[in-house]
All heavy atoms as a GROMACS GRO file, in nm:
protein
  527
    1MET      N    1  -4.283   8.563   5.991
    1MET     CA    2  -4.164   8.482   5.977
    1MET      C    3  -4.120   8.424   6.112
    1MET      O    4  -4.080   8.310   6.120
    1MET     CB    5  -4.054   8.569   5.915
    1MET     CG    6  -3.936   8.491   5.870
    1MET     SD    7  -3.986   8.388   5.732
    1MET     CE    8  -3.858   8.272   5.728
    2LEU      N    9  -4.128   8.504   6.216
    2LEU     CA   10  -4.091   8.456   6.349
    2LEU      C   11  -4.178   8.339   6.390
    2LEU      O   12  -4.130   8.239   6.443
    2LEU     CB   13  -4.100   8.569   6.452
    2LEU     CG   14  -4.072   8.530   6.597
    2LEU    CD1   15  -3.932   8.472   6.611
    2LEU    CD2   16  -4.091   8.649   6.688
    3THR      N   17  -4.308   8.350   6.362
    3THR     CA   18  -4.401   8.242   6.398
    3THR      C   19  -4.363   8.113   6.328
    3THR      O   20  -4.362   8.005   6.390
    3THR     CB   21  -4.545   8.283   6.362
    3THR    OG1   22  -4.578   8.403   6.432
    3THR    CG2   23  -4.644   8.175   6.398
    4LEU      N   24  -4.330   8.121   6.200
    4LEU     CA   25  -4.291   8.000   6.125
    4LEU      C   26  -4.160   7.942   6.179
    4LEU      O   27  -4.146   7.820   6.189
    4LEU     CB   28  -4.276   8.033   5.976
    4LEU     CG   29  -4.405   8.066   5.902
    4LEU    CD1   30  -4.375   8.109   5.759
    4LEU    CD2   31  -4.499   7.946   5.903
    5THR      N   32  -4.067   8.027   6.213
    5THR     CA   33  -3.940   7.980   6.268
    5THR      C   34  -3.961   7.910   6.401
    5THR      O   35  -3.908   7.800   6.425
    5THR     CB   36  -3.842   8.098   6.284
    5THR    OG1   37  -3.820   8.158   6.156
    5THR    CG2   38  -3.710   8.052   6.342
    6LEU      N   39  -4.039   7.971   6.489
    6LEU     CA   40  -4.066   7.909   6.619
    6LEU      C   41  -4.141   7.777   6.603
    6LEU      O   42  -4.114   7.680   6.674
    6LEU     CB   43  -4.145   8.005   6.708
    6LEU     CG   44  -4.065   8.122   6.764
    6LEU    CD1   45  -4.158   8.226   6.826
    6LEU    CD2   46  -3.961   8.075   6.863
    7LYS      N   47  -4.234   7.772   6.508
    7LYS     CA   48  -4.307   7.647   6.484
    7LYS      C   49  -4.211   7.537   6.440
    7LYS      O   50  -4.217   7.424   6.488
    7LYS     CB   51  -4.415   7.669   6.377
    7LYS     CG   52  -4.497   7.545   6.350
    7LYS     CD   53  -4.604   7.571   6.246
    7LYS     CE   54  -4.683   7.443   6.223
    7LYS     NZ   55  -4.781   7.458   6.115
    8GLY      N   56  -4.120   7.570   6.348
    8GLY     CA   57  -4.022   7.472   6.302
    8GLY      C   58  -3.930   7.425   6.414
    8GLY      O   59  -3.901   7.306   6.426
    9LEU      N   60  -3.883   7.519   6.497
    9LEU     CA   61  -3.796   7.483   6.608
    9LEU      C   62  -3.868   7.394   6.709
    9LEU      O   63  -3.809   7.303   6.767
    9LEU     CB   64  -3.742   7.608   6.676
    9LEU     CG   65  -3.644   7.692   6.594
    9LEU    CD1   66  -3.617   7.825   6.663
    9LEU    CD2   67  -3.515   7.616   6.568
   10THR      N   68  -3.998   7.421   6.728
   10THR     CA   69  -4.078   7.339   6.818
   10THR      C   70  -4.095   7.199   6.760
   10THR      O   71  -4.080   7.099   6.831
   10THR     CB   72  -4.215   7.405   6.843
   10THR    OG1   73  -4.193   7.534   6.899
   10THR    CG2   74  -4.300   7.324   6.938
   11GLU      N   75  -4.128   7.192   6.631
   11GLU     CA   76  -4.145   7.061   6.565
   11GLU      C   77  -4.016   6.979   6.569
   11GLU      O   78  -4.020   6.857   6.578
   11GLU     CB   79  -4.191   7.081   6.421
   11GLU     CG   80  -4.333   7.131   6.410
   11GLU     CD   81  -4.372   7.167   6.268
   11GLU    OE1   82  -4.285   7.169   6.178
   11GLU    OE2   83  -4.492   7.195   6.247
   12ASP      N   84  -3.902   7.047   6.561
   12ASP     CA   85  -3.772   6.978   6.563
   12ASP      C   86  -3.730   6.938   6.703
   12ASP      O   87  -3.628   6.871   6.720
   12ASP     CB   88  -3.664   7.067   6.501
   12ASP     CG   89  -3.683   7.087   6.352
   12ASP    OD1   90  -3.758   7.008   6.289
   12ASP    OD2   91  -3.624   7.182   6.297
   13GLY      N   92  -3.803   6.983   6.804
   13GLY     CA   93  -3.771   6.948   6.941
   13GLY      C   94  -3.665   7.036   7.005
   13GLY      O   95  -3.611   7.002   7.110
   14LEU      N   96  -3.634   7.150   6.941
   14LEU     CA   97  -3.531   7.238   6.994
   14LEU      C   98  -3.588   7.339   7.094
   14LEU      O   99  -3.516   7.392   7.178
   14LEU     CB  100  -3.461   7.312   6.880
   14LEU     CG  101  -3.391   7.221   6.779
   14LEU    CD1  102  -3.343   7.301   6.660
   14LEU    CD2  103  -3.276   7.147   6.845
   15VAL      N  104  -3.718   7.366   7.081
   15VAL     CA  105  -3.785   7.465   7.164
   15VAL      C  106  -3.915   7.405   7.214
   15VAL      O  107  -3.984   7.332   7.141
   15VAL     CB  108  -3.813   7.592   7.079
   15VAL    CG1  109  -3.904   7.688   7.152
   15VAL    CG2  110  -3.684   7.661   7.041
   16SER      N  111  -3.950   7.434   7.338
   16SER     CA  112  -4.081   7.394   7.390
   16SER      C  113  -4.171   7.517   7.393
   16SER      O  114  -4.124   7.630   7.410
   16SER     CB  115  -4.070   7.333   7.530
   16SER     OG  116  -4.023   7.429   7.621
   17ARG      N  117  -4.300   7.494   7.376
   17ARG     CA  118  -4.398   7.603   7.371
   17ARG      C  119  -4.502   7.579   7.479
   17ARG      O  120  -4.562   7.471   7.486
   17ARG     CB  121  -4.465   7.604   7.234
   17ARG     CG  122  -4.568   7.711   7.213
   17ARG     CD  123  -4.621   7.702   7.069
   17ARG     NE  124  -4.706   7.813   7.036
   17ARG     CZ  125  -4.839   7.810   7.039
   17ARG    NH1  126  -4.902   7.698   7.074
   17ARG    NH2  127  -4.909   7.917   7.007
   18THR      N  128  -4.524   7.679   7.563
   18THR     CA  129  -4.624   7.670   7.669
   18THR      C  130  -4.724   7.783   7.650
   18THR      O  131  -4.686   7.900   7.643
   18THR     CB  132  -4.558   7.681   7.808
   18THR    OG1  133  -4.457   7.582   7.820
   18THR    CG2  134  -4.661   7.663   7.918
   19VAL      N  135  -4.852   7.746   7.640
   19VAL     CA  136  -4.960   7.843   7.622
   19VAL      C  137  -5.033   7.859   7.754
   19VAL      O  138  -5.070   7.760   7.817
   19VAL     CB  139  -5.058   7.797   7.512
   19VAL    CG1  140  -5.170   7.898   7.494
   19VAL    CG2  141  -4.985   7.774   7.380
   20TYR      N  142  -5.056   7.983   7.794
   20TYR     CA  143  -5.129   8.013   7.917
   20TYR      C  144  -5.265   8.071   7.879
   20TYR      O  145  -5.272   8.164   7.798
   20TYR     CB  146  -5.052   8.113   8.003
   20TYR     CG  147  -4.919   8.058   8.048
   20TYR    CD1  148  -4.803   8.082   7.974
   20TYR    CD2  149  -4.908   7.981   8.162
   20TYR    CE1  150  -4.681   8.031   8.015
   20TYR    CE2  151  -4.786   7.931   8.204
   20TYR     CZ  152  -4.674   7.955   8.129
   20TYR     OH  153  -4.552   7.905   8.169
   21PRO      N  154  -5.373   8.018   7.937
   21PRO     CA  155  -5.508   8.064   7.902
   21PRO      C  156  -5.543   8.196   7.972
   21PRO      O  157  -5.626   8.202   8.062
   21PRO     CB  158  -5.597   7.950   7.949
   21PRO     CG  159  -5.523   7.890   8.064
   21PRO     CD  160  -5.376   7.907   8.031
   22THR      N  161  -5.476   8.301   7.932
   22THR     CA  162  -5.498   8.432   7.991
   22THR      C  163  -5.550   8.526   7.883
   22THR      O  164  -5.546   8.496   7.764
   22THR     CB  165  -5.369   8.489   8.051
   22THR    OG1  166  -5.272   8.499   7.947
   22THR    CG2  167  -5.316   8.402   8.162
   23ILE      N  168  -5.593   8.643   7.925
   23ILE     CA  169  -5.634   8.746   7.831
   23ILE      C  170  -5.547   8.868   7.858
   23ILE      O  171  -5.553   8.922   7.970
   23ILE     CB  172  -5.783   8.780   7.846
   23ILE    CG1  173  -5.865   8.656   7.815
   23ILE    CG2  174  -5.821   8.896   7.756
   23ILE    CD1  175  -6.013   8.672   7.837
   24PRO      N  176  -5.466   8.912   7.766
   24PRO     CA  177  -5.441   8.850   7.636
   24PRO      C  178  -5.365   8.719   7.650
   24PRO      O  179  -5.301   8.694   7.753
   24PRO     CB  180  -5.357   8.954   7.562
   24PRO     CG  181  -5.287   9.029   7.671
   24PRO     CD  182  -5.382   9.029   7.789
   25PRO      N  183  -5.371   8.634   7.546
   25PRO     CA  184  -5.302   8.505   7.554
   25PRO      C  185  -5.152   8.524   7.576
   25PRO      O  186  -5.092   8.620   7.527
   25PRO     CB  187  -5.328   8.442   7.417
   25PRO     CG  188  -5.445   8.515   7.364
   25PRO     CD  189  -5.441   8.652   7.422
   26ARG      N  190  -5.096   8.433   7.650
   26ARG     CA  191  -4.950   8.437   7.676
   26ARG      C  192  -4.891   8.305   7.631
   26ARG      O  193  -4.945   8.198   7.660
   26ARG     CB  194  -4.925   8.458   7.824
   26ARG     CG  195  -4.778   8.455   7.860
   26ARG     CD  196  -4.757   8.479   8.007
   26ARG     NE  197  -4.632   8.414   8.049
   26ARG     CZ  198  -4.605   8.380   8.171
   26ARG    NH1  199  -4.691   8.403   8.268
   26ARG    NH2  200  -4.491   8.323   8.200
   27VAL      N  201  -4.780   8.316   7.557
   27VAL     CA  202  -4.709   8.196   7.510
   27VAL      C  203  -4.562   8.214   7.545
   27VAL      O  204  -4.503   8.318   7.518
   27VAL     CB  205  -4.724   8.177   7.357
   27VAL    CG1  206  -4.648   8.055   7.310
   27VAL    CG2  207  -4.871   8.168   7.318
   28ASP      N  208  -4.505   8.113   7.610
   28ASP     CA  209  -4.361   8.114   7.642
   28ASP      C  210  -4.291   8.009   7.560
   28ASP      O  211  -4.344   7.899   7.539
   28ASP     CB  212  -4.339   8.085   7.791
   28ASP     CG  213  -4.378   8.200   7.881
   28ASP    OD1  214  -4.399   8.312   7.830
   28ASP    OD2  215  -4.386   8.178   8.003
   29TYR      N  216  -4.171   8.042   7.516
   29TYR     CA  217  -4.085   7.948   7.444
   29TYR      C  218  -3.958   7.930   7.526
   29TYR      O  219  -3.907   8.026   7.584
   29TYR     CB  220  -4.051   8.001   7.305
   29TYR     CG  221  -4.170   8.005   7.213
   29TYR    CD1  222  -4.250   8.117   7.204
   29TYR    CD2  223  -4.202   7.894   7.136
   29TYR    CE1  224  -4.360   8.121   7.120
   29TYR    CE2  225  -4.312   7.897   7.051
   29TYR     CZ  226  -4.390   8.011   7.044
   29TYR     OH  227  -4.499   8.012   6.961
   30GLU      N  228  -3.908   7.807   7.528
   30GLU     CA  229  -3.788   7.777   7.606
   30GLU      C  230  -3.708   7.670   7.533
   30GLU      O  231  -3.766   7.579   7.471
   30GLU     CB  232  -3.831   7.725   7.743
   30GLU     CG  233  -3.718   7.700   7.838
   30GLU     CD  234  -3.768   7.658   7.975
   30GLU    OE1  235  -3.888   7.628   7.990
   30GLU    OE2  236  -3.686   7.653   8.067
   31LEU      N  237  -3.577   7.681   7.539
   31LEU     CA  238  -3.493   7.577   7.479
   31LEU      C  239  -3.512   7.445   7.552
   31LEU      O  240  -3.517   7.441   7.675
   31LEU     CB  241  -3.345   7.616   7.485
   31LEU     CG  242  -3.298   7.725   7.390
   31LEU    CD1  243  -3.152   7.760   7.420
   31LEU    CD2  244  -3.315   7.685   7.246
   32THR      N  245  -3.519   7.338   7.475
   32THR     CA  246  -3.521   7.204   7.533
   32THR      C  247  -3.377   7.161   7.557
   32THR      O  248  -3.282   7.233   7.521
   32THR     CB  249  -3.589   7.105   7.436
   32THR    OG1  250  -3.511   7.102   7.316
   32THR    CG2  251  -3.732   7.146   7.405
   33GLU      N  252  -3.358   7.043   7.614
   33GLU     CA  253  -3.221   6.992   7.630
   33GLU      C  254  -3.152   6.979   7.495
   33GLU      O  255  -3.033   7.009   7.482
   33GLU     CB  256  -3.224   6.857   7.703
   33GLU     CG  257  -3.254   6.870   7.851
   33GLU     CD  258  -3.236   6.738   7.924
   33GLU    OE1  259  -3.141   6.664   7.892
   33GLU    OE2  260  -3.316   6.711   8.015
   34LEU      N  261  -3.227   6.936   7.394
   34LEU     CA  262  -3.172   6.925   7.259
   34LEU      C  263  -3.130   7.063   7.207
   34LEU      O  264  -3.022   7.079   7.149
   34LEU     CB  265  -3.276   6.862   7.166
   34LEU     CG  266  -3.233   6.824   7.026
   34LEU    CD1  267  -3.122   6.719   7.030
   34LEU    CD2  268  -3.352   6.770   6.948
   35GLY      N  269  -3.212   7.163   7.231
   35GLY     CA  270  -3.181   7.299   7.190
   35GLY      C  271  -3.060   7.356   7.262
   35GLY      O  272  -2.978   7.427   7.202
   36ILE      N  273  -3.049   7.324   7.389
   36ILE     CA  274  -2.933   7.371   7.466
   36ILE      C  275  -2.805   7.310   7.410
   36ILE      O  276  -2.703   7.378   7.398
   36ILE     CB  277  -2.950   7.339   7.616
   36ILE    CG1  278  -3.062   7.426   7.674
   36ILE    CG2  279  -2.820   7.359   7.693
   36ILE    CD1  280  -3.108   7.386   7.813
   37GLY      N  281  -2.812   7.183   7.372
   37GLY     CA  282  -2.695   7.119   7.311
   37GLY      C  283  -2.656   7.184   7.179
   37GLY      O  284  -2.538   7.201   7.149
   38LEU      N  285  -2.755   7.224   7.100
   38LEU     CA  286  -2.726   7.292   6.973
   38LEU      C  287  -2.667   7.429   6.999
   38LEU      O  288  -2.574   7.472   6.929
   38LEU     CB  289  -2.855   7.304   6.890
   38LEU     CG  290  -2.840   7.379   6.758
   38LEU    CD1  291  -2.741   7.307   6.666
   38LEU    CD2  292  -2.975   7.393   6.691
   39ARG      N  293  -2.717   7.499   7.098
   39ARG     CA  294  -2.665   7.632   7.131
   39ARG      C  295  -2.516   7.626   7.158
   39ARG      O  296  -2.439   7.710   7.111
   39ARG     CB  297  -2.739   7.689   7.252
   39ARG     CG  298  -2.694   7.830   7.286
   39ARG     CD  299  -2.769   7.884   7.404
   39ARG     NE  300  -2.725   7.815   7.525
   39ARG     CZ  301  -2.763   7.845   7.646
   39ARG    NH1  302  -2.848   7.943   7.665
   39ARG    NH2  303  -2.719   7.779   7.750
   40ALA      N  304  -2.473   7.524   7.230
   40ALA     CA  305  -2.330   7.510   7.261
   40ALA      C  306  -2.248   7.496   7.132
   40ALA      O  307  -2.136   7.545   7.124
   40ALA     CB  308  -2.307   7.391   7.353
   41SER      N  309  -2.305   7.432   7.031
   41SER     CA  310  -2.235   7.416   6.904
   41SER      C  311  -2.234   7.545   6.822
   41SER      O  312  -2.145   7.566   6.740
   41SER     CB  313  -2.301   7.305   6.822
   41SER     OG  314  -2.294   7.183   6.889
   42LEU      N  315  -2.334   7.630   6.842
   42LEU     CA  316  -2.345   7.753   6.763
   42LEU      C  317  -2.263   7.868   6.818
   42LEU      O  318  -2.236   7.965   6.747
   42LEU     CB  319  -2.492   7.794   6.752
   42LEU     CG  320  -2.580   7.702   6.671
   42LEU    CD1  321  -2.725   7.748   6.678
   42LEU    CD2  322  -2.533   7.692   6.528
   43ILE      N  323  -2.222   7.860   6.942
   43ILE     CA  324  -2.144   7.970   7.002
   43ILE      C  325  -2.016   7.998   6.924
   43ILE      O  326  -1.986   8.115   6.896
   43ILE     CB  327  -2.119   7.943   7.152
   43ILE    CG1  328  -2.251   7.961   7.228
   43ILE    CG2  329  -2.011   8.036   7.208
   43ILE    CD1  330  -2.246   7.920   7.374
   44PRO      N  331  -1.938   7.897   6.882
   44PRO     CA  332  -1.820   7.928   6.801
   44PRO      C  333  -1.855   7.996   6.668
   44PRO      O  334  -1.781   8.085   6.623
   44PRO     CB  335  -1.755   7.791   6.778
   44PRO     CG  336  -1.803   7.707   6.891
   44PRO     CD  337  -1.942   7.755   6.919
   45LEU      N  338  -1.965   7.960   6.606
   45LEU     CA  339  -2.008   8.025   6.482
   45LEU      C  340  -2.042   8.172   6.509
   45LEU      O  341  -2.003   8.261   6.432
   45LEU     CB  342  -2.128   7.953   6.423
   45LEU     CG  343  -2.189   8.015   6.298
   45LEU    CD1  344  -2.088   8.023   6.185
   45LEU    CD2  345  -2.312   7.937   6.256
   46ARG      N  346  -2.113   8.198   6.618
   46ARG     CA  347  -2.145   8.336   6.656
   46ARG      C  348  -2.018   8.417   6.678
   46ARG      O  349  -2.005   8.530   6.631
   46ARG     CB  350  -2.230   8.337   6.783
   46ARG     CG  351  -2.266   8.478   6.829
   46ARG     CD  352  -2.296   8.488   6.975
   46ARG     NE  353  -2.180   8.449   7.055
   46ARG     CZ  354  -2.185   8.420   7.184
   46ARG    NH1  355  -2.299   8.422   7.248
   46ARG    NH2  356  -2.076   8.387   7.250
   47ASP      N  357  -1.921   8.357   6.746
   47ASP     CA  358  -1.796   8.427   6.774
   47ASP      C  359  -1.721   8.457   6.644
   47ASP      O  360  -1.667   8.567   6.625
   47ASP     CB  361  -1.708   8.345   6.869
   47ASP     CG  362  -1.768   8.335   7.008
   47ASP    OD1  363  -1.861   8.412   7.041
   47ASP    OD2  364  -1.724   8.245   7.083
   48TRP      N  365  -1.718   8.360   6.551
   48TRP     CA  366  -1.652   8.380   6.422
   48TRP      C  367  -1.719   8.494   6.347
   48TRP      O  368  -1.651   8.582   6.293
   48TRP     CB  369  -1.657   8.251   6.340
   48TRP     CG  370  -1.598   8.269   6.204
   48TRP    CD1  371  -1.468   8.252   6.169
   48TRP    CD2  372  -1.667   8.312   6.086
   48TRP    NE1  373  -1.452   8.283   6.035
   48TRP    CE2  374  -1.572   8.319   5.983
   48TRP    CE3  375  -1.799   8.346   6.058
   48TRP    CZ2  376  -1.606   8.358   5.854
   48TRP    CZ3  377  -1.832   8.385   5.930
   48TRP    CH2  378  -1.737   8.390   5.829
   49ALA      N  379  -1.852   8.493   6.342
   49ALA     CA  380  -1.925   8.598   6.271
   49ALA      C  381  -1.897   8.735   6.332
   49ALA      O  382  -1.878   8.833   6.260
   49ALA     CB  383  -2.075   8.567   6.270
   50SER      N  384  -1.892   8.741   6.463
   50SER     CA  385  -1.864   8.867   6.531
   50SER      C  386  -1.724   8.918   6.497
   50SER      O  387  -1.705   9.037   6.472
   50SER     CB  388  -1.878   8.847   6.682
   50SER     OG  389  -1.848   8.966   6.750
   51GLN      N  390  -1.628   8.828   6.492
   51GLN     CA  391  -1.490   8.866   6.463
   51GLN      C  392  -1.470   8.905   6.316
   51GLN      O  393  -1.374   8.975   6.283
   51GLN     CB  394  -1.395   8.751   6.498
   51GLN     CG  395  -1.387   8.723   6.646
   51GLN     CD  396  -1.319   8.590   6.677
   51GLN    OE1  397  -1.273   8.520   6.588
   51GLN    NE2  398  -1.316   8.555   6.804
   52ASN      N  399  -1.559   8.861   6.229
   52ASN     CA  400  -1.541   8.884   6.086
   52ASN      C  401  -1.647   8.976   6.025
   52ASN      O  402  -1.659   8.984   5.903
   52ASN     CB  403  -1.539   8.750   6.013
   52ASN     CG  404  -1.412   8.674   6.044
   52ASN    OD1  405  -1.306   8.705   5.993
   52ASN    ND2  406  -1.423   8.574   6.130
   53THR      N  407  -1.720   9.048   6.109
   53THR     CA  408  -1.826   9.135   6.060
   53THR      C  409  -1.774   9.238   5.960
   53THR      O  410  -1.834   9.259   5.854
   53THR     CB  411  -1.894   9.207   6.179
   53THR    OG1  412  -1.950   9.108   6.264
   53THR    CG2  413  -2.002   9.302   6.133
   54ASN      N  414  -1.663   9.301   5.990
   54ASN     CA  415  -1.609   9.404   5.901
   54ASN      C  416  -1.565   9.344   5.768
   54ASN      O  417  -1.589   9.403   5.662
   54ASN     CB  418  -1.493   9.478   5.967
   54ASN     CG  419  -1.539   9.563   6.084
   54ASN    OD1  420  -1.654   9.603   6.091
   54ASN    ND2  421  -1.449   9.589   6.177
   55ALA      N  422  -1.502   9.229   5.770
   55ALA     CA  423  -1.458   9.164   5.646
   55ALA      C  424  -1.578   9.125   5.560
   55ALA      O  425  -1.576   9.141   5.438
   55ALA     CB  426  -1.372   9.042   5.678
   56ILE      N  427  -1.682   9.074   5.623
   56ILE     CA  428  -1.802   9.035   5.550
   56ILE      C  429  -1.867   9.159   5.487
   56ILE      O  430  -1.907   9.157   5.370
   56ILE     CB  431  -1.900   8.961   5.642
   56ILE    CG1  432  -1.840   8.827   5.684
   56ILE    CG2  433  -2.036   8.942   5.576
   56ILE    CD1  434  -1.913   8.759   5.799
   57ALA      N  435  -1.876   9.267   5.563
   57ALA     CA  436  -1.935   9.390   5.510
   57ALA      C  437  -1.854   9.443   5.392
   57ALA      O  438  -1.911   9.489   5.293
   57ALA     CB  439  -1.944   9.496   5.621
   58ALA      N  440  -1.722   9.435   5.400
   58ALA     CA  441  -1.637   9.481   5.290
   58ALA      C  442  -1.659   9.396   5.165
   58ALA      O  443  -1.666   9.448   5.053
   58ALA     CB  444  -1.490   9.478   5.332
   59CYS      N  445  -1.671   9.266   5.182
   59CYS     CA  446  -1.697   9.178   5.067
   59CYS      C  447  -1.831   9.209   5.003
   59CYS      O  448  -1.844   9.212   4.880
   59CYS     CB  449  -1.694   9.031   5.110
   59CYS     SG  450  -1.529   8.972   5.153
   60ARG      N  451  -1.933   9.233   5.085
   60ARG     CA  452  -2.064   9.269   5.030
   60ARG      C  453  -2.057   9.401   4.953
   60ARG      O  454  -2.118   9.416   4.848
   60ARG     CB  455  -2.166   9.279   5.144
   60ARG     CG  456  -2.205   9.144   5.198
   60ARG     CD  457  -2.309   9.158   5.309
   60ARG     NE  458  -2.346   9.027   5.359
   60ARG     CZ  459  -2.425   9.008   5.462
   60ARG    NH1  460  -2.474   9.112   5.528
   60ARG    NH2  461  -2.455   8.886   5.501
   61ALA      N  462  -1.985   9.497   5.008
   61ALA     CA  463  -1.973   9.627   4.942
   61ALA      C  464  -1.903   9.612   4.807
   61ALA      O  465  -1.946   9.668   4.707
   61ALA     CB  466  -1.898   9.726   5.031
   62ARG      N  467  -1.795   9.532   4.802
   62ARG     CA  468  -1.725   9.510   4.675
   62ARG      C  469  -1.815   9.440   4.575
   62ARG      O  470  -1.815   9.472   4.457
   62ARG     CB  471  -1.598   9.427   4.699
   62ARG     CG  472  -1.483   9.508   4.758
   62ARG     CD  473  -1.350   9.434   4.749
   62ARG     NE  474  -1.353   9.306   4.820
   62ARG     CZ  475  -1.327   9.289   4.950
   62ARG    NH1  476  -1.298   9.395   5.024
   62ARG    NH2  477  -1.328   9.170   5.005
   63SER      N  478  -1.895   9.345   4.623
   63SER     CA  479  -1.986   9.274   4.535
   63SER      C  480  -2.091   9.370   4.476
   63SER      O  481  -2.122   9.364   4.359
   63SER     CB  482  -2.054   9.160   4.611
   63SER     OG  483  -2.144   9.092   4.528
   64ARG      N  484  -2.146   9.457   4.561
   64ARG     CA  485  -2.244   9.556   4.513
   64ARG      C  486  -2.180   9.650   4.411
   64ARG      O  487  -2.242   9.684   4.311
   64ARG     CB  488  -2.300   9.637   4.630
   64ARG     CG  489  -2.409   9.568   4.707
   64ARG     CD  490  -2.478   9.664   4.802
   64ARG     NE  491  -2.387   9.729   4.897
   64ARG     CZ  492  -2.354   9.680   5.015
   64ARG    NH1  493  -2.403   9.564   5.056
   64ARG    NH2  494  -2.269   9.744   5.093
   65ASP      N  495  -2.056   9.690   4.437
   65ASP     CA  496  -1.988   9.782   4.346
   65ASP      C  497  -1.966   9.720   4.209
   65ASP      O  498  -1.972   9.789   4.107
   65ASP     CB  499  -1.853   9.826   4.406
   65ASP     CG  500  -1.869   9.914   4.528
   65ASP    OD1  501  -1.981   9.966   4.551
   65ASP    OD2  502  -1.769   9.930   4.602
   66ARG      N  503  -1.941   9.589   4.205
   66ARG     CA  504  -1.919   9.520   4.077
   66ARG      C  505  -2.048   9.506   3.996
   66ARG      O  506  -2.043   9.496   3.875
   66ARG     CB  507  -1.858   9.383   4.100
   66ARG     CG  508  -1.710   9.388   4.136
   66ARG     CD  509  -1.649   9.251   4.129
   66ARG     NE  510  -1.706   9.160   4.229
   66ARG     CZ  511  -1.653   9.132   4.347
   66ARG    NH1  512  -1.540   9.187   4.382
   66ARG    NH2  513  -1.711   9.048   4.431
   67THR      N  514  -2.161   9.500   4.062
   67THR     CA  515  -2.288   9.478   3.993
   67THR      C  516  -2.354   9.607   3.947
   67THR      O  517  -2.452   9.605   3.876
   67THR     CB  518  -2.387   9.400   4.080
   67THR    OG1  519  -2.413   9.473   4.199
   67THR    CG2  520  -2.333   9.261   4.115
   68VAL      N  521  -2.299   9.722   3.989
   68VAL     CA  522  -2.358   9.851   3.952
   68VAL      C  523  -2.300   9.899   3.823
   68VAL      O  524  -2.199   9.877   3.780
   68VAL     CB  525  -2.337   9.954   4.066
   68VAL    CG1  526  -2.382  10.092   4.021
   68VAL    CG2  527  -2.409   9.910   4.188
   0.00000   0.00000   0.00000
């Protein structure tokens, strides 16, 4: 799954991929300028999720309780 995600991010131009011809092979991934711009937009979402982790967990627990 990680490989597919990185491939998609690379295709979208959010991440650059550099392959080094070493043994074992080495591959580095780095945010592009486009990716850095997206990261700035995602920080508020990360902060919201962090602040609401307990509320989200409680909602999931209530949902599981209703389906049992």
